[in-house]
Each structure stands twice: as C-alpha cells, then as structure tokens.
N, CA, C and O of each residue as an XYZ file, in Angstrom:
804
protein
N      70.261    176.864    128.022
C      70.474    176.117    129.187
C      72.063    175.781    129.188
O      72.702    175.582    128.155
N      72.572    175.748    130.417
C      74.016    175.547    130.639
C      74.422    174.196    130.054
O      75.464    173.991    129.431
N      73.453    173.281    130.335
C      73.959    171.868    130.037
C      73.350    171.501    128.780
O      73.271    170.292    128.566
N      72.908    172.282    127.918
C      72.344    171.875    126.604
C      73.343    171.316    125.690
O      74.472    171.791    125.805
N      73.153    170.343    124.745
C      74.058    169.726    123.882
C      74.635    170.672    122.967
O      75.777    170.569    122.518
N      73.684    171.757    122.650
C      73.933    172.687    121.622
C      74.813    173.771    122.192
O      75.186    174.635    121.398
N      75.216    173.858    123.501
C      76.113    174.939    124.104
C      77.484    174.830    123.504
O      78.181    173.823    123.629
N      77.846    175.920    122.839
C      79.205    175.915    122.108
C      80.379    175.721    122.926
O      81.376    175.119    122.526
N      80.252    176.256    124.131
C      81.470    176.123    125.051
C      81.628    174.756    125.322
O      82.736    174.256    125.131
N      80.579    173.980    125.790
C      80.678    172.622    126.069
C      81.124    171.713    125.101
O      81.941    170.822    125.333
N      80.481    171.976    123.788
C      81.040    171.333    122.577
C      82.571    171.322    122.333
O      83.228    170.316    122.067
N      83.067    172.643    122.468
C      84.469    172.841    122.280
C      85.203    172.035    123.214
O      86.135    171.344    122.801
N      84.860    172.049    124.524
C      85.501    171.291    125.618
C      85.378    169.806    125.260
O      86.411    169.151    125.394
N      84.330    169.195    124.843
C      84.225    167.830    124.511
C      85.172    167.560    123.438
O      85.956    166.616    123.546
N      85.164    168.222    122.533
C      85.976    168.096    121.323
C      87.410    168.029    121.468
O      88.147    167.232    120.888
N      87.770    168.985    122.339
C      89.298    169.123    122.774
C      89.653    167.945    123.758
O      90.801    167.503    123.811
N      88.625    167.450    124.539
C      89.108    166.363    125.310
C      89.194    165.103    124.506
O      90.069    164.265    124.723
N      88.332    164.978    123.628
C      88.421    163.639    122.678
C      89.591    163.846    121.852
O      90.194    162.821    121.534
N      90.077    165.036    121.403
C      91.373    165.112    120.548
C      92.391    164.641    121.509
O      93.158    163.767    121.104
N      92.530    165.106    122.793
C      93.692    164.876    123.661
C      93.811    163.470    123.951
O      94.927    162.958    124.049
N      92.590    162.704    124.119
C      92.599    161.365    124.524
C      93.069    160.548    123.212
O      93.792    159.555    123.304
N      92.630    161.015    122.075
C      93.064    160.404    120.843
C      94.603    160.606    120.615
O      95.188    159.661    120.087
N      95.287    161.651    120.926
C      96.558    161.917    120.579
C      97.277    161.069    121.481
O      98.204    160.408    121.011
N      96.968    160.966    122.857
C      97.633    159.907    123.797
C      97.573    158.476    123.211
O      98.542    157.719    123.145
N      96.291    158.194    122.785
C      96.334    156.773    122.251
C      97.255    156.551    120.956
O      97.819    155.479    120.734
N      97.338    157.550    120.217
C      98.217    157.340    119.064
C      99.757    157.253    119.454
O     100.540    156.464    118.925
N     100.065    158.095    120.371
C     101.423    158.054    121.089
C     101.762    156.611    121.512
O     102.748    155.985    121.123
N     100.835    156.174    122.343
C     101.008    154.792    122.884
C     101.206    153.606    121.671
O     101.992    152.658    121.690
N     100.382    153.921    120.779
C     100.426    153.008    119.573
C     101.934    153.005    118.873
O     102.570    152.038    118.454
N     102.263    154.308    118.887
C     103.484    154.469    117.951
C     104.793    154.033    118.614
O     105.767    153.718    117.931
N     104.807    154.016    119.929
C     105.997    153.670    120.752
C     106.590    152.299    120.232
O     107.735    152.263    119.783
N     105.740    151.095    120.303
C     106.286    149.988    119.834
C     106.549    149.916    118.400
O     107.384    149.098    118.014
N     105.913    150.703    117.517
C     106.173    150.611    116.117
C     107.552    151.383    115.692
O     108.199    151.068    114.694
N     107.928    152.485    116.630
C     109.068    153.252    116.320
C     110.122    152.281    116.973
O     111.124    152.032    116.301
N     109.993    151.706    118.223
C     111.003    150.956    118.804
C     111.498    149.704    117.871
O     112.619    149.203    117.950
N     110.540    149.319    117.041
C     110.923    148.154    116.139
C     112.146    148.445    115.168
O     112.856    147.588    114.642
N     112.251    149.799    115.037
C     113.433    150.200    114.142
C     114.731    150.046    114.871
O     115.725    149.949    114.152
N     114.903    150.007    116.149
C     116.061    149.852    116.874
C     116.290    148.351    116.947
O     115.362    147.543    116.973
N     117.718    147.987    116.981
C     118.054    146.623    117.286
C     117.461    146.126    118.620
O     117.462    146.846    119.618
N     117.031    145.065    118.613
C     116.675    144.484    119.943
C     117.891    144.059    120.755
O     119.004    143.937    120.244
N     117.633    143.841    122.036
C     118.690    143.264    122.764
C     119.032    142.105    122.500
O     120.173    141.790    122.839
N     118.242    141.162    121.865
C     118.406    139.844    121.395
C     119.252    139.946    120.157
O     120.149    139.122    119.976
N     119.033    140.856    119.342
C     119.789    141.042    118.138
C     121.207    141.485    118.354
O     122.149    141.026    117.707
N     121.325    142.439    119.334
C     122.698    142.933    119.785
C     123.530    141.774    120.368
O     124.729    141.602    120.145
N     122.753    141.010    121.133
C     123.578    139.801    121.704
C     123.945    138.863    120.716
O     124.923    138.142    120.914
N     123.250    138.776    119.620
C     123.564    137.799    118.521
C     124.643    138.332    117.709
O     125.213    137.649    116.857
N     124.963    139.673    117.987
C     126.135    140.128    117.207
C     125.851    141.270    116.235
O     126.620    141.506    115.303
N     124.749    141.970    116.457
C     124.560    143.094    115.447
C     125.738    144.114    115.673
O     126.190    144.503    116.750
N     126.115    144.445    114.425
C     127.404    145.502    114.480
C     127.145    146.668    115.355
O     125.995    147.090    115.471
N     128.298    147.305    116.081
C     128.172    148.399    116.878
C     129.145    149.482    116.362
O     130.320    149.174    116.162
N     128.711    150.718    116.141
C     129.471    151.830    115.780
C     130.239    152.415    116.873
O     129.751    152.502    117.999
N     131.472    152.842    116.584
C     132.215    153.544    117.559
C     132.824    154.890    117.047
O     133.627    154.862    116.114
N     132.511    155.903    117.555
C     132.982    157.339    117.003
C     134.263    157.481    117.586
O     134.366    157.708    118.792
N     135.370    157.356    116.756
C     136.756    157.639    117.190
C     137.274    158.969    116.986
O     138.424    159.296    117.280
N     136.367    159.767    116.454
C     136.784    161.247    115.994
C     137.238    162.116    117.144
O     138.063    163.020    117.006
N     136.602    161.766    118.393
C     136.992    162.646    119.583
C     137.871    161.909    120.538
O     138.127    162.358    121.655
N     138.328    160.780    120.092
C     139.159    159.947    121.042
C     140.639    160.401    120.971
O     141.353    160.076    120.022
N     141.048    161.106    121.927
C     142.350    161.611    121.978
C     143.523    160.628    122.104
O     143.348    159.561    122.692
N     144.813    160.977    121.526
C     145.880    159.921    121.698
C     145.978    159.501    123.215
O     145.960    160.321    124.132
N     146.078    158.222    123.373
C     146.192    157.853    124.709
C     144.999    157.278    125.346
O     145.104    156.412    126.214
N     143.676    157.810    124.874
C     142.418    157.488    125.370
C     141.933    156.225    124.937
O     142.291    155.746    123.861
N     141.001    155.555    125.843
C     140.315    154.402    125.547
C     138.928    154.503    125.798
O     138.548    155.203    126.736
N     138.054    153.849    125.026
C     136.603    153.993    125.197
C     136.135    152.329    125.248
O     136.863    151.445    124.796
N     135.112    152.126    125.728
C     134.515    150.759    125.849
C     133.089    150.655    125.133
O     132.259    151.539    125.349
N     132.820    149.679    124.357
C     131.460    149.519    123.922
C     131.121    148.079    124.105
O     132.031    147.252    124.174
N     129.844    147.720    124.190
C     129.499    146.372    124.349
C     129.026    145.688    122.999
O     128.215    146.308    122.311
N     129.440    144.561    122.614
C     129.250    143.929    121.435
C     129.194    142.489    121.746
O     130.144    141.945    122.310
N     128.034    141.785    121.377
C     127.720    140.311    121.641
C     127.861    140.044    123.223
O     128.313    138.983    123.653
N     127.430    141.110    124.060
C     127.529    140.977    125.292
C     128.815    140.989    126.027
O     128.936    140.704    127.218
N     129.796    141.353    125.194
C     131.223    141.497    125.729
C     131.753    143.048    125.703
O     131.267    143.857    124.914
N     132.653    143.351    126.509
C     133.212    144.738    126.464
C     134.285    144.744    125.365
O     135.118    143.839    125.310
N     134.270    145.655    124.583
C     135.332    145.733    123.393
C     135.901    147.286    123.613
O     135.267    148.338    123.546
N     137.299    147.071    123.896
C     138.178    148.229    124.138
C     138.755    148.841    122.707
O     139.356    148.160    121.876
N     138.463    150.229    122.579
C     138.970    150.822    121.597
C     139.863    151.883    122.101
O     139.441    152.767    122.846
N     141.346    151.797    121.629
C     142.302    152.610    122.107
C     143.033    153.479    121.119
O     143.506    152.900    120.141
N     143.191    154.712    121.219
C     143.901    155.627    120.262
C     145.224    155.608    120.755
O     145.535    156.361    121.677
N     146.071    154.799    120.223
C     147.520    154.659    120.780
C     148.400    156.051    120.276
O     148.266    156.701    119.240
N     149.253    156.226    121.300
C     150.250    157.360    120.820
C     151.525    156.743    120.129
O     151.722    155.530    120.053
N     152.314    157.651    119.665
C     153.640    157.371    118.971
C     154.418    156.325    119.920
O     154.902    155.254    119.556
N     154.430    156.853    121.174
C     155.333    155.971    122.168
C     154.753    154.749    122.303
O     155.502    153.774    122.244
N     153.464    154.564    122.491
C     152.858    153.188    122.551
C     153.251    152.242    121.394
O     153.591    151.067    121.531
N     153.155    152.915    120.259
C     153.443    152.051    119.054
C     154.997    151.544    118.932
O     155.376    150.451    118.512
N     155.785    152.621    119.406
C     157.177    152.276    119.383
C     157.417    151.133    120.533
O     158.268    150.257    120.381
N     156.692    151.213    121.553
C     156.927    150.193    122.655
C     156.711    148.829    122.232
O     157.208    147.943    122.926
N     156.013    148.503    121.147
C     155.607    147.082    120.761
C     156.778    146.301    120.477
O     156.901    145.144    120.880
N     157.663    146.918    119.776
C     158.943    146.107    119.333
C     159.849    145.879    120.567
O     160.581    144.895    120.680
N     159.739    146.877    121.491
C     160.639    146.677    122.763
C     160.353    145.547    123.683
O     161.215    145.107    124.444
N     159.169    145.083    123.617
C     158.764    144.107    124.586
C     158.573    142.636    123.914
O     158.373    141.679    124.662
N     158.626    142.483    122.717
C     158.429    141.284    121.864
C     159.227    140.123    122.466
O     158.697    139.013    122.412
N     160.412    140.235    123.020
C     161.188    139.066    123.596
C     160.536    138.671    124.822
O     160.939    137.638    125.357
N     159.625    139.302    125.338
C     158.809    138.974    126.689
C     157.537    138.326    126.483
O     156.872    137.901    127.428
N     157.181    138.240    125.295
C     155.729    137.845    124.903
C     155.715    136.389    124.575
O     156.708    135.842    124.095
N     154.517    135.706    124.848
C     154.350    134.392    124.526
C     153.968    134.068    123.133
O     154.179    132.956    122.648
N     153.362    135.119    122.441
C     152.900    134.961    121.034
C     152.960    136.242    120.299
O     151.933    136.803    119.917
N     154.162    136.720    120.092
C     154.390    138.097    119.529
C     153.914    138.168    118.077
O     153.523    139.230    117.593
N     153.954    136.938    117.337
C     153.604    136.964    115.960
C     152.061    136.694    115.805
O     151.644    136.544    114.656
N     151.229    136.623    116.791
C     149.774    136.374    116.668
C     149.501    135.065    115.889
O     148.646    134.930    115.013
N     150.390    134.089    116.356
C     150.152    132.860    115.478
C     148.947    131.923    115.976
O     148.661    130.887    115.376
N     148.344    132.313    116.982
C     147.085    131.581    117.402
C     145.870    132.228    116.681
O     145.254    133.220    117.071
N     145.621    131.458    115.500
C     144.613    132.138    114.545
C     143.335    132.479    114.995
O     142.706    133.363    114.414
N     142.813    131.808    116.084
C     141.454    131.955    116.706
C     141.323    133.442    117.337
O     140.230    133.958    117.571
N     142.578    134.072    117.585
C     142.436    135.368    118.431
C     142.444    136.541    117.511
O     142.531    137.645    118.049
N     142.373    136.489    116.323
C     142.197    137.645    115.543
C     142.032    137.352    114.092
O     142.529    136.363    113.552
N     141.295    138.277    113.466
C     141.175    138.058    111.904
C     142.484    138.112    111.180
O     143.486    138.508    111.775
N     142.532    137.706    109.833
C     143.747    137.750    109.163
C     144.395    139.147    109.068
O     145.607    139.359    109.083
N     143.385    140.100    108.964
C     144.085    141.445    108.893
C     144.942    142.002    109.996
O     145.703    142.966    109.910
N     144.689    141.213    111.096
C     145.250    141.798    112.396
C     146.504    140.842    112.789
O     147.008    140.978    113.903
N     146.897    140.089    112.082
C     148.255    139.306    112.176
C     149.467    140.138    111.903
O     150.248    139.887    110.986
N     149.587    141.089    112.692
C     150.735    141.825    112.585
C     151.067    142.428    113.974
O     150.321    142.224    114.932
N     152.256    143.216    114.080
C     152.658    143.881    115.470
C     151.715    144.616    115.961
O     151.596    144.662    117.185
N     150.804    145.380    115.087
C     149.926    146.388    115.699
C     148.580    145.665    115.981
O     147.772    146.247    116.705
N     148.274    144.457    115.474
C     147.112    143.854    115.631
C     145.832    144.619    115.172
O     144.768    144.624    115.791
N     146.066    145.215    114.088
C     145.024    146.282    113.423
C     145.081    146.294    112.001
O     145.974    145.738    111.361
N     144.070    146.967    111.471
C     143.904    147.342    110.149
C     144.980    148.144    109.609
O     145.426    149.078    110.276
N     145.451    147.859    108.434
C     146.597    148.751    107.738
C     146.062    150.130    107.622
O     146.880    151.049    107.656
N     144.686    150.425    107.478
C     144.192    151.733    107.277
C     144.545    152.756    108.348
O     144.785    153.932    108.073
N     144.568    152.238    109.633
C     144.904    153.002    110.717
C     145.496    152.249    111.864
O     144.745    151.862    112.759
N     146.644    152.032    111.908
C     147.235    151.119    112.910
C     147.397    151.785    114.260
O     147.853    151.161    115.217
N     147.023    153.053    114.339
C     146.951    153.706    115.621
C     145.865    153.168    116.569
O     146.015    153.147    117.790
N     144.816    152.757    115.965
C     143.603    152.214    116.882
C     143.642    150.732    116.971
O     143.792    149.936    116.044
N     143.476    150.481    118.299
C     143.523    149.038    118.681
C     142.113    148.682    119.181
O     141.581    149.319    120.090
N     141.506    147.613    118.542
C     140.178    147.233    119.000
C     140.284    145.658    119.489
O     140.561    144.729    118.730
N     140.038    145.549    120.758
C     140.222    144.256    121.337
C     139.109    143.819    122.207
O     138.517    144.704    122.823
N     138.722    142.555    122.356
C     137.753    142.184    123.406
C     138.346    142.354    124.786
O     139.450    141.879    125.050
N     137.606    143.047    125.698
C     138.157    143.317    126.946
C     137.901    142.071    127.955
O     137.344    142.193    129.045
N     138.338    140.997    127.484
C     138.123    139.828    128.476
C     139.403    138.914    128.491
O     139.792    138.310    127.491
N     140.059    138.867    129.791
C     141.171    138.075    129.858
C     141.067    136.649    129.383
O     140.067    136.016    129.721
N     141.970    136.084    128.652
C     141.880    134.805    128.022
C     142.114    133.813    129.090
O     142.086    132.645    128.702
N     142.369    134.035    130.517
C     142.496    132.932    131.416
C     141.160    132.682    132.016
O     140.670    131.569    131.825
N     140.480    133.584    132.735
C     139.187    133.158    133.265
C     137.959    134.224    132.986
O     136.859    134.167    133.535
N     138.359    135.172    132.055
C     137.384    136.124    131.629
C     137.153    137.270    132.374
O     136.174    137.979    132.140
N     138.031    137.548    133.332
C     138.030    138.924    133.778
C     138.293    140.124    132.979
O     138.865    140.044    131.893
N     137.889    141.248    133.487
C     138.202    142.477    132.461
C     139.362    143.139    132.780
O     139.350    143.869    133.771
N     140.511    143.004    132.030
C     141.703    143.556    132.483
C     141.599    145.225    132.279
O     140.918    145.810    131.437
N     142.385    145.753    133.193
C     142.346    147.276    133.328
C     143.372    147.961    132.192
O     144.381    147.333    131.869
N     143.142    148.999    131.720
C     143.906    149.714    130.917
C     144.867    150.549    131.651
O     144.511    151.546    132.279
N     146.151    150.123    131.569
C     147.439    150.663    132.167
C     148.339    151.308    131.249
O     149.392    150.715    131.019
N     148.122    152.439    130.664
C     149.023    153.131    129.729
C     150.379    153.627    130.306
O     151.304    153.852    129.526
N     150.524    153.799    131.604
C     151.621    154.527    132.117
C     152.819    153.507    132.016
O     152.666    152.291    131.907
N     154.139    154.216    132.072
C     155.132    153.583    131.867
C     156.017    153.299    133.268
O     156.357    154.208    134.025
N     156.333    151.875    133.481
C     157.087    151.888    134.767
C     156.314    152.243    136.191
O     156.979    152.790    137.070
N     154.996    151.955    136.416
C     154.432    152.196    137.628
C     154.985    151.253    138.747
O     155.370    150.120    138.459
N     155.017    151.698    139.931
C     155.341    150.968    140.940
C     154.918    149.464    141.123
O     155.679    148.548    141.434
N     153.622    149.374    140.883
C     153.170    147.966    140.954
C     153.242    147.140    139.781
O     152.866    145.973    139.889
N     153.669    147.567    138.670
C     154.011    146.820    137.574
C     155.429    146.624    137.127
O     155.770    145.878    136.209
N     156.239    147.377    137.876
C     157.729    147.420    137.537
C     158.341    148.262    136.531
O     157.602    148.775    135.691
N     159.637    148.487    136.496
C     160.356    149.446    135.561
C     160.332    148.919    134.223
O     160.600    149.701    133.311
N     160.043    147.670    133.942
C     159.944    147.172    132.508
C     158.733    147.471    131.869
O     158.678    147.502    130.640
N     157.680    147.712    132.629
C     156.330    147.980    132.026
C     156.328    149.138    131.014
O     156.707    150.252    131.378
N     155.950    148.933    129.871
C     155.863    149.924    128.805
C     154.316    150.352    128.551
O     154.056    151.138    127.640
N     153.391    149.863    129.303
C     152.002    150.155    129.048
C     151.460    149.008    128.426
O     152.133    148.242    127.737
N     150.119    148.864    128.683
C     149.321    147.656    128.213
C     148.077    147.535    129.117
O     147.472    148.493    129.599
N     147.781    146.251    129.281
C     146.560    145.872    129.993
C     146.915    144.819    130.997
O     147.470    143.770    130.668
N     146.537    145.159    132.397
C     146.649    144.180    133.495
C     145.467    143.561    134.023
O     144.540    144.304    134.347
N     145.338    142.196    134.177
C     144.227    141.639    134.699
C     144.349    141.589    136.242
O     145.268    140.919    136.714
N     143.549    142.204    137.016
C     143.635    142.369    138.429
C     143.272    141.040    139.071
O     143.644    140.819    140.224
N     142.500    140.059    138.328
C     142.182    138.826    139.092
C     143.185    137.907    139.349
O     143.281    137.365    140.450
N     144.098    137.636    138.236
C     145.110    136.583    138.614
C     146.497    137.154    137.978
O     147.424    136.374    137.761
N     146.599    138.476    137.701
C     147.960    139.086    137.280
C     148.437    138.795    135.986
O     149.647    138.734    135.772
N     147.565    138.602    135.070
C     147.965    138.244    133.551
C     148.290    139.659    133.021
O     147.664    140.622    133.465
N     149.267    139.814    132.069
C     149.735    141.149    131.467
C     149.761    140.971    130.074
O     150.102    139.907    129.557
N     149.374    142.087    129.371
C     149.202    142.184    127.829
C     149.863    143.578    127.531
O     149.867    144.532    128.309
N     150.397    143.542    126.333
C     151.053    144.849    125.845
C     150.026    145.709    124.968
O     148.843    145.425    124.781
N     150.647    146.705    124.521
C     149.760    147.774    123.829
C     148.935    147.278    122.672
O     148.070    147.985    122.156
N     149.227    145.979    122.244
C     148.559    145.322    121.186
C     147.686    144.173    121.772
O     147.071    143.413    121.026
N     147.651    144.074    123.043
C     146.838    142.972    123.688
C     147.621    141.680    123.519
O     146.938    140.656    123.532
N     148.915    141.548    123.366
C     149.687    140.331    123.388
C     150.084    140.054    124.594
O     150.568    140.934    125.306
N     149.933    138.735    125.025
C     150.058    138.288    126.481
C     151.710    138.022    126.584
O     152.447    137.590    125.697
N     152.005    138.361    127.751
C     153.305    138.151    128.304
C     153.365    136.756    128.593
O     152.367    136.067    128.808
N     154.758    136.269    128.597
C     155.131    134.873    129.166
C     154.989    134.898    130.643
O     155.002    135.939    131.300
N     154.852    133.696    131.142
C     154.863    133.485    132.767
C     153.653    134.054    133.360
O     153.691    134.394    134.543
N     152.552    134.202    132.654
C     151.398    134.689    133.347
C     150.165    133.598    133.102
O     150.263    132.777    132.190
N     149.075    133.636    133.912
C     148.081    132.528    133.736
C     147.347    132.566    132.290
O     146.900    131.521    131.818
N     147.234    133.814    131.591
C     146.471    133.784    130.467
C     147.370    133.033    129.379
O     148.590    133.158    129.269
N     146.604    132.294    128.658
C     147.313    131.458    127.682
C     147.431    132.091    126.330
O     148.377    131.765    125.613
N     146.630    132.889    125.960
C     146.693    133.437    124.598
C     146.417    135.043    124.625
O     145.891    135.600    125.589
N     146.775    135.615    123.622
C     146.583    137.112    123.316
C     145.107    137.390    123.490
O     144.259    136.512    123.326
N     144.793    138.767    123.861
C     143.342    139.138    123.685
C     142.860    139.053    122.420
O     143.582    139.234    121.440
N     141.716    138.798    122.351
C     140.895    138.600    120.960
C     140.672    139.940    120.277
O     140.263    140.941    120.865
N     140.952    139.881    119.092
C     140.694    141.067    118.332
C     139.430    140.734    117.343
O     139.478    139.836    116.502
N     138.405    141.495    117.534
C     136.953    141.194    116.930
C     137.068    141.534    115.434
O     137.957    142.286    115.032
N     136.260    141.036    114.703
C     136.088    141.664    113.228
C     135.671    143.069    113.339
O     134.732    143.325    114.093
N     136.243    144.004    112.691
C     135.799    145.272    112.520
C     136.139    145.925    111.250
O     137.011    145.408    110.551
N     135.512    147.075    110.842
C     135.795    147.731    109.729
C     135.650    149.334    109.857
O     134.919    149.808    110.727
N     136.352    150.131    108.986
C     136.178    151.553    109.059
C     134.943    151.871    108.293
O     134.991    151.712    107.074
N     133.863    152.291    108.828
C     132.814    152.678    108.024
C     133.033    154.152    107.419
O     132.481    154.566    106.400
N     133.859    154.810    108.154
C     134.236    156.174    107.688
C     135.520    156.427    108.350
O     136.075    155.572    109.040
N     136.011    157.649    108.134
C     137.362    158.132    108.858
C     137.188    158.134    110.300
O     138.160    157.854    111.003
N     135.891    158.459    110.907
C     135.744    158.637    112.307
C     134.936    157.374    112.899
O     134.700    157.314    114.105
N     134.601    156.564    112.179
C     133.621    155.476    112.648
C     134.206    154.167    112.302
O     134.492    153.848    111.148
N     134.407    153.271    113.547
C     134.798    151.927    113.451
C     133.500    151.213    113.820
O     132.810    151.516    114.794
N     133.221    150.191    112.913
C     131.997    149.364    113.138
C     132.665    147.896    113.551
O     133.319    147.143    112.830
N     132.331    147.753    114.786
C     132.764    146.378    115.310
C     131.697    145.389    115.077
O     130.512    145.604    115.332
N     132.216    144.174    114.527
C     131.239    143.269    113.857
C     130.970    143.587    112.502
O     130.223    142.783    111.944
N     131.393    144.587    111.784
C     131.055    144.815    110.460
C     132.091    144.111    109.523
O     133.204    143.750    109.906
N     131.623    143.960    108.298
C     132.392    143.278    107.314
C     132.704    144.219    106.014
O     132.049    145.217    105.715
N     133.682    143.776    105.394
C     134.174    144.677    104.257
C     133.026    144.913    103.165
O     133.121    145.927    102.475
N     132.007    144.091    102.974
C     130.973    144.081    102.146
C     130.014    145.243    102.672
O     129.454    146.002    101.881
N     129.871    145.327    103.934
C     128.885    146.224    104.523
C     129.539    147.683    104.564
O     128.767    148.640    104.616
N     130.909    147.906    104.543
C     131.593    149.162    104.386
C     131.811    149.582    102.981
O     132.205    150.726    102.750
N     131.567    148.673    101.957
C     131.767    149.084    100.635
C     130.771    150.177    100.020
O     130.917    150.562     98.860
C-alpha cells in the first residue's frame, strides 16, 4: 500500500525531513554559542582593545576605528607632514605636550607617537572643547584655513585647530591637545588601540 509505514520511499522522505529539521535546530543552537567568542558591545564599550591594520594605509591617508565608543583616527603621515611639526610650534598652546592627561608617557614628544614608528599618529577624534569630531585637513594653505595652514585637524563646530600631531593652536576654543590613547604595535602592520606592552610581548 502507498501509505504503509514499511514503504521505503516514505521512510526515506521522513528520515530526510527529520534530519533537515535537526540540522536547522543545531544551527540555531550554535549561533549564540559561536557569538559568545566575539567581544560583546558592552565589552567593546568598556575598552576592549581594537586592532587596526596599517599595512595598506598609504602615506597621507587616515582611517577611523571605534574604541570605547569614541572615534580613533590613525594617520600615516608623510615626510612633509612630519617636517611641518617644527614649523608650527610657535603657534601652539602646548607644543611640548605638558598636559599629562592627554597622552601616555611614550607620546610626550613632537610626534606624539611611539618611537617604533613615528609616522603613524593615533589620536581620539574628539575636540577637547565640546566633543565635536574634527575633520582631517592634510592640505597646505587652503582658502578657508589660510596660507599659514600646514595640515592638521579642524573642528567645524567652533573653529578649533590642531596640527599634524593633534596639538592645539593658540587662540581657539579647545583648551588642550587631542588625546592620544594607549596603543601598541602587535606586529609591523597591526596597531592595537587599548593594548598594553604586556599583551604585545
């Protein structure tokens, strides 16, 4: 009979259907298990380190990542950008990075960067005036910023200006330099924002 339980075709169909339903169930059960290996949004907001691949970042380019809910700018500075740092120091409010809360000890230098690679600038992209996001303005002497502009960061909210090391100019609303977060080189091409020397060893 066609509907007999001993019908081989029907048995194969029921076995296949049961296997498919079981596979879907296993898939649904695996999703939360596998996602537990990823850092949660809460962990990232609390400061979980973030890796940035700088291997494909061309000279002059900037990339942005999120760390602790803040934008972090990573800039591959050119020779011209590095040379401009000395040229603007007489126009800056804190050229020596004397405000200790704005950077780790390793960044108290003209480049505000680790000695391993001073070309890469890593800064929190929030203006120290009211927290707007400064725009990256690498061009020299644009019409809207004047012939003395050597490149840097400009806050469109209230006009604060920062050089290519994130150091604040005098006479603008922002009181301090842009913040440099803790970071390490995990490898030649990877910067870990929020990482420590112990983790990179």
